[in-house]
C-alpha positions in Angstrom: 0.0 0.0 0.0 2.8 2.4 0.9 4.5 1.7 -2.5 1.2 2.3 -4.3 0.6 5.6 -2.4 4.2 6.7 -3.2 3.6 5.9 -6.9 0.5 8.1 -6.9 2.5 10.9 -5.2 5.2 10.6 -7.8 2.6 10.6 -10.6 0.9 13.6 -9.2 4.2 15.5 -8.9 5.1 14.6 -12.5 1.7 15.6 -13.7 2.1 18.9 -11.8 5.4 19.5 -13.6 3.8 18.8 -16.9 1.2 21.3 -16.0 4.0 23.7 -15.1 5.6 23.3 -18.5 2.3 23.6 -20.4 0.9 26.4 -18.2 3.8 28.8 -18.7 4.6 27.8 -22.2 7.6 25.6 -21.5 7.1 23.0 -24.1 10.4 24.0 -25.6 12.5 24.8 -22.6 16.0 26.0 -23.6 19.2 25.8 -21.7 19.0 29.6 -21.3 15.7 29.4 -19.3 15.4 29.8 -15.6 12.2 28.3 -14.1 11.2 29.6 -10.7 8.5 27.6 -8.8 6.8 30.2 -6.5 3.8 31.1 -4.4 1.2 33.3 -6.1 1.6 35.8 -3.2 5.1 36.6 -4.5 4.1 37.2 -8.1 4.5 41.0 -8.0 8.1 41.2 -6.6 9.3 38.1 -8.6 7.9 39.3 -11.9 9.6 42.7 -11.3 13.0 41.1 -10.4 12.7 38.6 -13.3 12.2 41.4 -15.8 15.1 43.4 -14.4 17.3 40.3 -14.6 16.4 39.7 -18.2 17.2 43.3 -19.0 20.7 42.8 -17.6 21.0 39.3 -19.0 19.2 39.3 -22.4 20.4 35.8 -23.2 18.2 34.4 -20.3 14.5 34.1 -20.1 13.0 33.8 -16.5 9.8 31.8 -16.4 7.6 31.6 -13.3 5.3 28.8 -12.2 2.9 29.5 -9.3 1.3 27.1 -6.9 0.3 27.0 -3.3 3.1 26.2 -0.8 1.7 22.8 0.0 1.4 21.8 -3.6 4.9 23.2 -4.4 6.3 21.0 -1.7 4.5 17.9 -2.9 5.5 18.5 -6.5 9.2 19.1 -5.6 9.2 16.1 -3.2 7.6 13.8 -5.8 10.1 14.8 -8.5 13.0 14.5 -6.2 12.1 11.0 -5.2 11.0 9.6 -8.5 14.5 8.2 -9.2 14.5 9.6 -12.8 16.6 12.7 -12.1 20.2 13.3 -11.2 22.1 16.5 -10.4 21.8 19.0 -13.3 19.0 17.2 -15.0 16.0 18.8 -13.5 13.4 21.3 -14.8 13.0 23.7 -11.9 15.9 26.1 -11.3 14.8 28.0 -8.1 12.1 27.8 -5.5 10.5 31.0 -4.0 7.6 30.2 -1.7 5.5 32.8 0.2 7.3 32.2 3.5 10.6 30.8 4.7 9.1 27.9 6.6 8.8 25.9 3.3 12.4 26.6 2.3 13.5 25.4 5.7 11.6 22.1 5.2 13.0 21.7 1.8 16.5 22.3 3.1 16.1 19.6 5.7 15.1 17.1 3.0 17.9 18.4 0.7 15.3 19.3 -1.9 17.1 22.7 -2.3 20.9 23.1 -2.3 22.2 23.8 1.3 23.6 27.3 1.6 21.8 28.7 -1.4 18.9 30.4 0.5 18.9 34.1 -0.3 16.5 36.4 1.7 15.5 39.1 -0.9 12.6 41.0 0.7 11.4 42.0 4.1 7.9 43.3 4.6 7.7 46.5 6.8 4.6 47.9 8.4 3.7 51.4 7.3 1.4 54.2 8.6 -0.8 55.6 5.8 -3.2 58.5 5.4 -5.5 59.6 2.5 -3.5 61.4 -0.2 -5.7 64.5 0.4 -4.9 64.8 4.1 -2.7 67.7 4.8 -1.9 67.5 8.5 -0.9 64.0 9.3 1.1 62.2 12.0 4.7 61.6 11.0 5.4 58.6 13.3 3.6 55.7 14.9 4.4 57.2 18.3 2.4 60.3 17.3 -0.7 58.2 17.4 -0.6 58.1 21.2 -0.8 61.9 21.4 -4.1 62.3 19.7 -7.2 61.4 21.7 -9.6 61.5 18.7 -7.7 60.0 15.8 -9.3 56.7 14.6 -6.8 54.1 13.4 -7.7 51.3 11.0 -5.9 48.1 11.7 -6.2 44.4 10.8 -8.0 42.4 13.5 -5.2 40.8 15.6 -7.3 37.7 16.2 -8.0 37.2 12.5 -5.1 38.4 10.4 -1.3 38.4 10.3 -1.5 42.1 9.6 -3.3 42.6 12.9 -0.9 40.5 14.8 2.1 42.3 13.5 0.4 45.7 14.1 -0.4 44.8 17.8 3.2 43.6 18.2 4.5 46.9 16.8 2.3 49.1 18.9 3.0 47.1 22.0 6.8 47.3 21.4 6.5 51.1 21.0 4.6 51.2 24.3 1.5 52.9 22.9 -1.0 50.0 22.6 -2.8 51.0 25.8 -3.1 54.6 24.5 -4.6 53.7 21.2 -6.5 50.5 21.8 -9.8 52.2 22.4 -9.5 54.1 19.1 -8.7 51.1 16.9 -11.0 50.4 14.0 -10.5 46.6 13.5 -10.9 45.4 10.0 -11.2 41.8 8.7 -8.5 42.1 6.0 -6.1 44.5 4.3 -8.7 45.7 1.8 -11.0 46.6 4.6 -8.3 48.6 6.4 -7.8 50.6 3.1 -11.5 51.1 2.6 -12.0 52.4 6.2 -9.2 54.9 5.6 -10.5 56.1 2.2 -14.2 56.3 3.4 -13.3 58.4 6.4 -14.3 55.8 8.9 -10.7 56.0 10.1 -8.2 58.8 10.0 -5.1 56.7 9.4 -4.4 53.1 8.8 -1.6 50.6 9.3 -0.7 48.3 6.3 2.1 46.2 5.0 4.4 48.2 2.8 3.7 46.3 -0.5 -0.1 46.7 0.0 0.3 50.5 0.5 2.6 50.8 -2.5 -0.1 49.3 -4.8 -2.5 52.1 -3.7 0.0 55.0 -3.9 -2.5 57.0 -6.1 -4.9 57.2 -3.2 -2.9 57.0 0.0 0.5 58.1 1.2 3.0 56.6 3.6 3.9 58.9 6.5 5.9 56.4 8.6 7.7 53.1 8.3 8.3 50.7 11.1 11.9 50.6 12.4 14.0 47.4 12.0 13.7 45.1 15.0 10.5 46.5 16.3 8.6 43.4 15.3 9.5 39.9 14.1 10.4 40.5 10.5 8.5 38.8 7.7 11.2 37.8 5.2 10.9 36.0 1.9 13.7 34.0 0.4 14.6 32.1 -2.7 16.8 29.0 -3.0 18.3 26.7 -5.7 16.5 23.5 -6.4 18.7 20.4 -6.0 18.4 19.3 -9.6 18.7 22.8 -11.0 19.9 22.3 -14.6 22.4 25.2 -14.6 23.9 26.0 -11.2 26.1 28.8 -12.5 23.1 30.7 -14.0 21.0 30.0 -10.8 23.8 31.4 -8.7 23.9 34.5 -10.8 20.2 35.0 -10.3 20.5 34.5 -6.5 23.3 37.1 -6.4 21.2 39.4 -8.5 18.1 39.4 -6.2 20.3 40.9 -3.5 22.0 43.4 -5.7 21.4 47.2 -5.5 19.6 47.1 -8.8 17.1 44.5 -7.8 16.6 45.9 -4.3 15.9 49.4 -5.8 13.1 47.7 -7.9 11.7 46.0 -4.8 11.9 49.1 -2.7 9.5 50.8 -5.2 7.1 48.0 -4.5 7.1 48.7 -0.8 9.6 46.1 0.4 12.7 46.5 2.5 16.1 44.9 2.1 16.4 42.1 4.7 18.9 42.6 7.5 22.3 41.2 6.5 21.8 41.7 2.8 24.1 44.0 0.9 22.9 47.6 1.4 20.4 46.5 4.2 21.7 49.4 6.3 20.7 51.9 3.6 17.1 50.8 3.1 
């Protein structure tokens, strides 16, 4: 029974890979292609970095395949264990899930090459106001000094945004001062809607979400490093990566000044320890 179940897993993984190839037009994959298996949540930053890399390396075409973290893990595990591949013969070049937990698990199983993990973005919290607002607070701490200002936040019991927001305001020592004025929202979109509708005066969002709405809101403060547990996203080399030299070049590129400038415009911050992390 175990053998039969394993066979089904392998088959599912291989079918997923076929879907990968057909879904992103990889029926004729060339040696100059880099295929990145990634979470849909990372589509915006990865697409931006991929296009920047192609501009600097016109001989290479970066192609992205998106799937949920669990399905990515299953697909990679099935392909790794099917016995048909050896080093340098695989289809997937790099793996970039939506969180570092999956990469840690893949490292433990040696599904990605040890030592190749590269943190490339950190997600800061930002304080936002409507673009039309003239007099606005210039720091998170300033929220404690107003007794009337309503603050739209993600619900700490329902959202990661809310949990991070509470952690930040608690670390700054102002949670007791603002708790009664918090306008708890069910998700990021609701926080934005509450700010734009006037239901709240200011809001707290993740940097990338605020950047996508830069036409309607403006960022007036960014959380300091170390104030909360950082949300970091990394990318790593898949074990059977067909071209390790090219993969290593891409991994170096995602931490370069050029790539980090692109990511900063999207609301991300350079992770601590990266080149230039002290500058961003």
